[in-house]
KEKE-3310 file (N, C-alpha, C; in steps of 0.2 Angstrom, whole numbers, plus 5000, padded with zeros to 4 digits):
npx = (4966:4963:4963:4957:4953:4948:4946:4934:4925:4931:4928:4921:4922:4928:4943:4961:4966:4958:4960:4973:4974:4966:4972:4985:4981:4976:4987:4995:4988:4989:5003:5007:5015:5030:5044:5059:5077:5089:5090:5075:5066:5065:5055:5041:5036:5023:5021:5029:5025:5013:5016:5022:5012:5004:5014:5013:5000:4998:5007:5021:5036:5050:5060:5066:5059:5048:5050:5051:5038:5029:5030:5024:5012:5005:5006:5011:5005:5017:5026:5041:5053:5064:5080:5081:5091:5090:5076:5074:5083:5074:5064:5070:5072:5059:5052:5047:5037:5029:5024:5018:5008:4999:4994:4987:4977:4970:4965:4956:4945:4927:4929:4940:4936:4930:4926:4931:4943:4955:4967:4983:4997:5008:5019:5035:5043:5060:5072:5078:5090:5104:5116:5112:5105:5114:5123:5114:5110:5101:5102:5102:5090:5080:5075:5074:5057:5039:5026:5009:4999:5003:5011:5025:5043:5051:5062:5064:5054:5039:5025:5016:4998:4986:4971:4953:4937:4934:4945:4953:4971:4976:4987:5004:5018:5035:5044:5056:5052:5052:5049:5036:5020:5011:5019:5023:5012:5008:5020:5017:5004:5011:5020:5012:5002:4990:4980:4973:4968:4960:4949:4938:4931:4935:4937:4947:4950:4957:4967:4971:4984:4985:4983:4984:4988:4995:4994:4980:4979:4986:4979:4968:4970:4969:4957:4953:4946:4950:4945:4947:4949:4947:4957:4954:4953:4947:4934:4923:4923:4911:4902:4912:4908:4906:4916:4924:4919:4923:4937:4941:4940:4954:4962:4959:4962:4976:4977:4975:4985:4996:4991:4986:4994:5007:5015:5026:5034:5043:5057:5067:5083:5089:5086:5080:5075:5066:5057:5051:5045:5037:5029:5025:5016:5005:5002:4996:4985:4978:4975:4968:4956:4953:4948:4937:4929:4925:4920:4910:4908:4903:4910:4923:4937:4940:4952:4949:4947:4958:4969:4973)
npy = (4949:4937:4935:4927:4915:4898:4900:4905:4895:4894:4905:4905:4910:4920:4921:4920:4909:4906:4917:4917:4905:4909:4919:4915:4905:4913:4922:4911:4907:4919:4922:4911:4899:4903:4904:4902:4906:4895:4886:4879:4887:4883:4889:4896:4911:4915:4908:4915:4929:4927:4923:4934:4944:4936:4938:4951:4954:4947:4955:4953:4959:4955:4944:4933:4929:4927:4916:4906:4906:4901:4886:4881:4888:4889:4875:4865:4874:4880:4872:4872:4881:4896:4901:4914:4924:4920:4923:4936:4941:4936:4942:4957:4957:4955:4966:4973:4964:4964:4977:4973:4964:4970:4981:4970:4963:4974:4979:4967:4969:4976:4990:4996:5003:5014:5031:5041:5047:5048:5057:5059:5061:5053:5054:5044:5037:5036:5035:5043:5049:5059:5053:5041:5048:5052:5040:5031:5021:5028:5041:5055:5052:5050:5063:5079:5082:5089:5084:5090:5083:5078:5088:5090:5086:5076:5063:5056:5047:5052:5045:5044:5042:5035:5032:5023:5030:5019:5013:5006:5003:5014:5018:5023:5031:5034:5047:5060:5070:5085:5087:5095:5091:5093:5092:5079:5072:5076:5070:5057:5054:5056:5046:5035:5035:5029:5026:5038:5039:5030:5032:5043:5059:5059:5061:5069:5070:5080:5088:5105:5106:5103:5112:5122:5131:5127:5113:5110:5115:5106:5094:5097:5097:5083:5078:5078:5082:5092:5092:5102:5109:5127:5142:5152:5167:5164:5162:5149:5133:5125:5112:5110:5110:5096:5089:5086:5075:5066:5068:5064:5050:5045:5048:5038:5027:5028:5029:5014:5007:5011:5010:4997:4988:4992:5002:5011:5005:4998:4997:4996:5000:5003:5008:4999:4991:4999:5001:4989:4983:4994:4991:4978:4980:4987:4978:4969:4975:4977:4965:4961:4968:4965:4950:4954:4960:4950:4941:4948:4955:4967:4978:4984:4987:4980:4973:4963:4951:4943:4946:4937)
npz = (4915:4925:4941:4950:4948:4949:4962:4969:4975:4987:4996:5009:5022:5034:5038:5043:5038:5027:5019:5016:5009:4998:4993:4988:4979:4970:4967:4962:4951:4944:4941:4933:4925:4923:4913:4919:4924:4929:4944:4949:4964:4980:4988:4981:4970:4974:4985:4992:4993:4999:5011:5015:5016:5028:5037:5040:5044:5056:5063:5066:5067:5068:5057:5059:5071:5065:5056:5064:5070:5061:5057:5069:5072:5060:5053:5041:5030:5024:5015:5013:5022:5021:5029:5039:5031:5018:5017:5019:5007:4996:4998:4997:4983:4978:4976:4964:4960:4972:4971:4957:4962:4970:4961:4953:4962:4966:4954:4952:4959:4962:4966:4960:4948:4953:4951:4958:4968:4984:4989:4998:5010:5022:5035:5036:5048:5048:5057:5073:5080:5079:5074:5068:5055:5049:5046:5041:5027:5020:5020:5011:5004:5012:5024:5035:5040:5042:5052:5052:5057:5070:5075:5075:5071:5060:5054:5040:5027:5015:5013:5000:4995:4984:4984:4985:4991:4999:5003:4995:4989:4975:4968:4974:4980:4987:4995:4997:5012:5011:4997:4987:4989:4978:4968:4969:4967:4954:4946:4949:4942:4930:4927:4927:4917:4910:4921:4923:4910:4909:4915:4913:4918:4931:4949:4961:4977:4989:5002:5009:5005:4992:4985:4970:4955:4945:4947:4946:4932:4925:4930:4923:4909:4907:4911:4923:4938:4953:4968:4983:4999:4999:5003:5017:5015:5001:4990:4993:4985:4974:4982:4993:5005:5008:5008:5021:5029:5018:5018:5030:5027:5020:5030:5040:5032:5033:5046:5047:5041:5049:5063:5063:5055:5057:5050:5053:5060:5053:5052:5042:5035:5023:5005:4997:5007:5013:5005:5000:5012:5014:5003:5007:5018:5010:5000:5011:5015:5004:5000:5009:5010:4996:4999:5008:4999:4990:4998:5003:5014:5028:5031:5021:5025:5036:5046:5057:5057:5053:5060:5069)
capx = (4969:4959:4968:4953:4951:4948:4946:4928:4923:4935:4927:4916:4922:4932:4948:4966:4969:4954:4962:4980:4973:4963:4977:4991:4978:4975:4994:4998:4986:4991:5010:5007:5021:5034:5050:5066:5084:5093:5087:5068:5067:5060:5050:5039:5035:5017:5021:5033:5021:5008:5021:5024:5007:5003:5017:5011:4993:4999:5012:5027:5041:5057:5059:5069:5054:5042:5051:5050:5032:5025:5029:5020:5005:5003:5007:5007:5005:5021:5030:5048:5054:5071:5082:5081:5095:5087:5069:5076:5085:5070:5060:5073:5072:5054:5048:5043:5034:5025:5021:5013:5003:4995:4989:4982:4972:4966:4960:4952:4937:4923:4931:4944:4933:4927:4927:4932:4949:4957:4975:4987:5003:5008:5026:5038:5050:5066:5077:5077:5095:5108:5121:5108:5104:5122:5126:5110:5110:5095:5104:5102:5085:5077:5076:5068:5049:5036:5020:5005:4994:5005:5015:5033:5047:5054:5067:5063:5050:5033:5022:5010:4995:4979:4966:4947:4934:4933:4953:4959:4976:4976:4994:5008:5025:5039:5048:5058:5047:5052:5047:5030:5015:5008:5024:5023:5006:5010:5024:5012:5001:5013:5023:5005:4997:4984:4977:4969:4966:4955:4944:4935:4927:4939:4937:4952:4948:4963:4967:4973:4992:4986:4980:4990:4984:4998:4992:4973:4978:4989:4975:4962:4971:4969:4950:4952:4944:4952:4942:4951:4947:4949:4960:4950:4951:4945:4928:4923:4920:4906:4902:4916:4905:4904:4924:4926:4918:4927:4945:4944:4941:4961:4965:4957:4967:4983:4978:4974:4992:5000:4989:4984:4999:5013:5019:5030:5038:5046:5063:5072:5088:5090:5081:5076:5071:5061:5053:5047:5042:5030:5025:5022:5009:5001:4999:4992:4979:4975:4972:4961:4949:4950:4944:4932:4923:4923:4915:4902:4909:4898:4915:4928:4943:4942:4957:4950:4947:4964:4974:4975)
capy = (4945:4935:4932:4922:4909:4893:4902:4907:4891:4895:4910:4903:4909:4925:4920:4921:4903:4906:4923:4915:4900:4911:4924:4909:4902:4919:4924:4908:4908:4925:4921:4906:4895:4907:4901:4905:4903:4893:4882:4880:4890:4879:4892:4899:4918:4914:4906:4921:4935:4925:4923:4941:4945:4934:4941:4959:4953:4945:4960:4949:4962:4952:4941:4927:4927:4924:4909:4901:4905:4898:4879:4880:4890:4888:4869:4863:4880:4880:4865:4874:4889:4898:4904:4922:4927:4919:4924:4943:4943:4936:4949:4963:4957:4954:4972:4974:4959:4966:4981:4971:4959:4975:4981:4964:4962:4979:4977:4962:4972:4982:4997:4998:5008:5020:5037:5046:5044:5052:5058:5062:5059:5053:5053:5037:5038:5031:5036:5048:5050:5062:5050:5038:5051:5052:5035:5027:5021:5032:5048:5059:5052:5052:5070:5081:5085:5092:5081:5093:5081:5077:5094:5086:5085:5068:5061:5049:5049:5052:5040:5047:5037:5036:5028:5025:5031:5013:5012:5002:5006:5013:5019:5025:5033:5036:5053:5065:5074:5092:5088:5096:5085:5094:5090:5071:5070:5076:5064:5050:5054:5056:5039:5029:5039:5025:5026:5043:5040:5024:5034:5049:5062:5056:5066:5068:5075:5082:5094:5112:5106:5102:5121:5126:5133:5122:5106:5111:5115:5099:5088:5097:5093:5076:5077:5076:5087:5091:5095:5103:5116:5134:5145:5156:5173:5163:5160:5141:5130:5120:5105:5110:5108:5088:5088:5085:5067:5061:5068:5058:5043:5043:5048:5032:5023:5028:5024:5008:5005:5014:5007:4989:4985:4994:5006:5015:5000:4994:4996:4995:5005:5003:5010:4993:4988:5004:4999:4981:4984:4998:4987:4973:4982:4990:4972:4967:4979:4977:4958:4960:4972:4961:4946:4957:4962:4944:4938:4951:4958:4973:4983:4983:4988:4977:4968:4959:4942:4943:4948:4933)
capz = (4920:4931:4947:4956:4944:4952:4969:4971:4980:4992:4999:5013:5028:5035:5043:5040:5034:5021:5014:5013:5003:4992:4989:4986:4972:4966:4964:4958:4944:4940:4940:4929:4925:4919:4911:4922:4922:4933:4948:4952:4971:4984:4990:4974:4972:4976:4992:4996:4993:5004:5017:5017:5019:5034:5043:5042:5046:5063:5067:5068:5064:5066:5052:5063:5075:5061:5054:5070:5073:5055:5057:5075:5072:5052:5051:5033:5026:5019:5015:5014:5024:5019:5034:5040:5027:5012:5016:5016:5000:4993:4999:4993:4976:4977:4977:4958:4961:4977:4967:4953:4965:4974:4956:4950:4966:4967:4948:4953:4963:4958:4969:4955:4944:4955:4948:4965:4972:4988:4989:5004:5011:5029:5037:5038:5051:5047:5062:5077:5083:5073:5071:5063:5050:5047:5045:5039:5020:5018:5021:5004:5001:5018:5025:5039:5036:5048:5053:5056:5062:5077:5077:5076:5065:5060:5050:5035:5021:5015:5009:4995:4994:4981:4986:4984:4997:5002:5006:4990:4986:4967:4968:4979:4980:4994:4993:5003:5013:5008:4991:4987:4989:4972:4963:4969:4964:4945:4944:4950:4936:4924:4927:4925:4913:4910:4927:4922:4904:4908:4920:4910:4923:4938:4954:4965:4982:4992:5006:5006:5004:4986:4982:4965:4949:4941:4947:4942:4926:4924:4929:4919:4903:4906:4911:4930:4941:4959:4974:4990:5004:4997:5008:5021:5010:4995:4990:4993:4978:4974:4984:4996:5012:5007:5008:5029:5030:5014:5019:5035:5026:5019:5037:5042:5029:5036:5053:5047:5039:5055:5068:5064:5051:5060:5046:5056:5064:5047:5055:5037:5035:5016:5001:4996:5012:5016:4998:5002:5019:5013:4999:5010:5021:5006:4999:5015:5016:4998:5000:5015:5005:4991:5000:5010:4994:4987:5003:5004:5020:5028:5032:5017:5026:5041:5047:5063:5056:5050:5064:5075)
cpx = (4966:4963:4963:4950:4953:4948:4938:4925:4925:4932:4921:4915:4927:4936:4954:4967:4964:4958:4968:4979:4970:4969:4981:4988:4977:4982:4996:4996:4988:4999:5010:5015:5026:5042:5056:5072:5087:5088:5081:5070:5061:5054:5047:5037:5028:5017:5025:5029:5016:5010:5021:5017:5004:5007:5016:5003:4994:5004:5016:5032:5047:5054:5062:5062:5048:5044:5051:5042:5027:5025:5023:5013:5002:5005:5006:5006:5008:5027:5038:5048:5061:5074:5080:5086:5092:5080:5070:5079:5080:5066:5062:5071:5064:5050:5044:5038:5028:5020:5016:5007:4997:4990:4985:4976:4968:4962:4956:4946:4935:4925:4936:4941:4929:4931:4930:4939:4952:4964:4977:4993:5004:5016:5028:5043:5054:5071:5076:5084:5099:5114:5117:5106:5109:5125:5122:5111:5105:5097:5104:5094:5079:5079:5072:5062:5046:5029:5015:5001:4997:5011:5022:5036:5049:5058:5066:5060:5043:5030:5015:5005:4989:4975:4959:4945:4934:4940:4956:4963:4975:4984:4998:5015:5029:5043:5051:5053:5047:5050:5040:5025:5012:5013:5024:5016:5006:5014:5022:5008:5005:5019:5018:5001:4989:4979:4972:4965:4960:4950:4943:4931:4930:4938:4942:4951:4954:4962:4970:4981:4992:4984:4986:4986:4988:4995:4985:4974:4982:4982:4968:4964:4971:4961:4949:4950:4947:4948:4945:4948:4950:4953:4955:4947:4949:4938:4927:4920:4914:4907:4907:4915:4904:4911:4927:4926:4922:4935:4946:4943:4949:4964:4963:4960:4974:4982:4977:4982:4996:4998:4989:4990:5006:5018:5025:5036:5041:5053:5070:5076:5093:5086:5077:5072:5066:5055:5049:5044:5036:5026:5021:5015:5005:4997:4994:4985:4974:4971:4966:4955:4947:4946:4938:4927:4921:4919:4910:4903:4907:4903:4922:4934:4944:4947:4956:4950:4953:4970:4976:4974)
cpy = (4943:4931:4928:4917:4903:4894:4905:4901:4891:4900:4908:4905:4915:4923:4919:4916:4903:4911:4920:4911:4902:4915:4920:4908:4907:4921:4919:4906:4913:4924:4917:4903:4897:4904:4904:4901:4899:4888:4884:4883:4885:4882:4898:4906:4917:4913:4911:4927:4933:4925:4930:4945:4944:4937:4948:4959:4951:4948:4957:4953:4959:4945:4933:4923:4923:4917:4905:4900:4901:4891:4878:4883:4889:4882:4866:4868:4881:4876:4867:4882:4891:4899:4911:4925:4926:4922:4934:4945:4941:4941:4957:4964:4955:4961:4974:4970:4960:4970:4979:4966:4964:4977:4976:4964:4968:4979:4973:4963:4977:4990:5000:5005:5014:5027:5043:5044:5050:5052:5062:5059:5058:5052:5044:5037:5034:5031:5041:5051:5054:5057:5044:5040:5052:5046:5030:5027:5025:5039:5050:5057:5053:5060:5072:5084:5087:5087:5087:5090:5078:5084:5092:5086:5078:5068:5056:5051:5051:5048:5043:5043:5039:5032:5028:5027:5025:5011:5008:5006:5007:5014:5024:5027:5035:5042:5058:5069:5081:5093:5089:5091:5086:5092:5083:5068:5070:5072:5058:5049:5053:5049:5034:5032:5035:5025:5032:5043:5034:5027:5042:5051:5061:5063:5064:5072:5074:5087:5100:5112:5105:5109:5123:5126:5129:5117:5106:5111:5108:5093:5090:5096:5086:5074:5074:5082:5087:5095:5096:5109:5122:5138:5150:5162:5171:5162:5153:5139:5126:5114:5105:5108:5101:5085:5084:5077:5063:5060:5063:5052:5040:5043:5040:5027:5024:5026:5018:5005:5006:5009:4998:4985:4988:4996:5009:5011:4995:4993:4993:5001:5006:5006:5006:4990:4992:5002:4993:4981:4988:4993:4981:4974:4984:4984:4968:4970:4978:4969:4958:4964:4969:4956:4948:4958:4955:4940:4941:4953:4965:4978:4980:4983:4984:4971:4962:4953:4939:4942:4942:4926)
cpz = (4925:4936:4952:4952:4948:4960:4973:4975:4986:4998:5003:5019:5027:5039:5039:5037:5025:5018:5012:5009:4998:4988:4987:4980:4967:4963:4959:4951:4939:4937:4932:4930:4920:4918:4915:4922:4929:4938:4951:4960:4974:4987:4983:4976:4975:4984:4995:4998:4999:5010:5020:5020:5027:5038:5045:5045:5054:5065:5069:5063:5063:5063:5055:5067:5071:5057:5059:5071:5067:5056:5063:5075:5065:5050:5044:5028:5022:5019:5016:5016:5024:5028:5034:5034:5020:5012:5015:5011:4997:4992:4996:4986:4974:4976:4970:4958:4967:4975:4963:4956:4967:4968:4954:4956:4967:4960:4949:4959:4959:4960:4964:4950:4947:4955:4953:4968:4978:4988:4996:5005:5019:5031:5038:5039:5050:5052:5067:5079:5077:5070:5067:5057:5047:5043:5040:5029:5016:5017:5013:5000:5007:5020:5030:5037:5044:5047:5055:5060:5070:5079:5080:5071:5065:5054:5046:5029:5021:5011:5006:4993:4989:4983:4983:4990:5003:5005:5001:4988:4978:4965:4972:4978:4986:4989:4999:5004:5013:5001:4990:4985:4980:4967:4962:4965:4956:4943:4945:4944:4930:4922:4927:4922:4911:4915:4925:4915:4903:4913:4917:4916:4930:4943:4960:4972:4987:4998:5004:5004:4995:4981:4978:4958:4944:4940:4944:4936:4922:4924:4924:4911:4903:4908:4918:4933:4950:4963:4981:4992:5000:5004:5012:5017:5003:4994:4989:4986:4978:4976:4990:5004:5012:5009:5016:5029:5025:5015:5025:5034:5025:5027:5040:5039:5033:5044:5054:5045:5046:5061:5069:5059:5052:5054:5046:5059:5059:5048:5049:5036:5028:5011:5000:5001:5014:5010:4999:5007:5019:5009:5002:5014:5017:5002:5004:5017:5010:4997:5005:5012:5000:4991:5003:5005:4991:4991:5005:5012:5023:5029:5027:5020:5033:5042:5054:5063:5054:5054:5070:5073)
residu = (MET:ASP:VAL:THR:LYS:GLY:VAL:ASP:ASP:ARG:PHE:VAL:LYS:THR:ASP:LEU:ASN:THR:LEU:LEU:THR:ALA:LEU:TYR:VAL:SER:ILE:ASP:ASN:TRP:LEU:GLY:HIS:ARG:PRO:ARG:LEU:GLY:ARG:LYS:PRO:LYS:LEU:THR:ASP:ALA:GLU:LEU:LEU:THR:LEU:ALA:VAL:ALA:GLN:VAL:LEU:LEU:GLY:ILE:HIS:SER:GLU:ALA:ARG:TRP:LEU:ARG:TYR:VAL:PRO:GLU:HIS:LEU:PRO:GLY:ALA:PHE:PRO:TYR:LEU:PRO:GLY:GLN:SER:GLY:TYR:ASN:LYS:ARG:LEU:HIS:LYS:ALA:LEU:PRO:LEU:LEU:LYS:ARG:ALA:ILE:ARG:ALA:LEU:ALA:GLN:ASP:THR:ASP:LEU:TRP:ALA:ASP:PRO:VAL:TRP:VAL:ALA:ASP:SER:THR:PRO:ILE:GLU:CYS:GLY:ARG:SER:ARG:PRO:THR:THR:ARG:ARG:SER:ASP:LEU:ALA:GLY:TRP:ALA:GLY:TYR:GLY:TYR:CYS:ARG:SER:HIS:SER:ARG:TYR:PHE:TRP:GLY:LEU:ARG:LEU:HIS:LEU:ILE:CYS:THR:PRO:ALA:GLY:LEU:PRO:ILE:THR:TRP:ALA:LEU:ALA:THR:PRO:ASN:ILE:ASP:GLU:ARG:GLN:VAL:LEU:MET:ALA:ILE:CYS:GLU:HIS:ASP:PRO:HIS:LEU:LEU:ALA:ASP:ARG:PRO:GLY:LEU:LEU:ILE:ILE:ALA:ASP:LYS:GLY:TYR:VAL:SER:ALA:GLU:LEU:ASP:ALA:PHE:LEU:ALA:GLU:ARG:GLY:VAL:GLN:LEU:LEU:ARG:PRO:SER:TYR:ARG:ASN:HIS:THR:PRO:ARG:CYS:GLY:GLU:HIS:LEU:LEU:LYS:PRO:ILE:ARG:GLN:LEU:ILE:GLU:SER:VAL:ASN:ASP:THR:LEU:LYS:GLY:GLN:LEU:ASP:LEU:GLU:LEU:HIS:GLY:ALA:ARG:THR:VAL:THR:GLY:VAL:GLY:TYR:HIS:ILE:ALA:GLN:ARG:ILE:LEU:ALA:LEU:THR:ALA:ALA:ILE:TRP:HIS:ASN:ARG:HIS:THR:GLY:GLN:PRO:VAL:THR:ARG:SER:LEU:ILE:ALA:TYR:ASP:HIS)
# end
């Protein structure tokens, strides 16, 4: 799957317009001309995904404000813009497409073959008041959890993210916060077994939350080694002293998602809504890394050139 066919000559500088142009052409080539039932939409899928990435990179949370912003600040970029309701409905239906686009862009970088992964989870708050937790459509999926980093309880979900040390998202999942991180990691691996099968000798680096003989055995059966800190009363593992700087990398990725891409300001109140808002931000991060790698930027995960 060659998602960059026909766009190499467009990688001439690093700014938002260049990224959006390259992203649109790549996604359009990747999707091709698929037969579809019914009337052809005025806003194509490639345009929809490019529009969604631009919205996140520019930090505009309101979809109504975003659709007013585009004609003035990105004139001619999108010949047709739907209304707020139409845009929202298209994004709700596009969750599977967003996931596929994340994977396609990630596979089109040299980072995809990295034999080292970093795994962690981070809270996604979905509400604060007690009435919200009772009335929300997320009730029953979202729940109460504890964030060790901020020493606080929250009501919402956890984003379980697996990425390379450079920050490229490999795969991810949203889960109720009281589900054990180790169980979620095993479920992710079982859901997409080709990820492990294609990487003999894979090393996954995680924190103490992933200490488990069951998880170690599960991964060992699949040829994967898990490296994580030992408890204080246990003998340290070989290479454990090298973990701290690597563990900080995924904390930095979470900070990028939350600090620059406003992960916690998703504002969604439905299961599908949370899904596409999170996928929208992960796609934006993946697109920036993809573009930075193709343009030879010194900082792979930098978004500075695209957020204005």
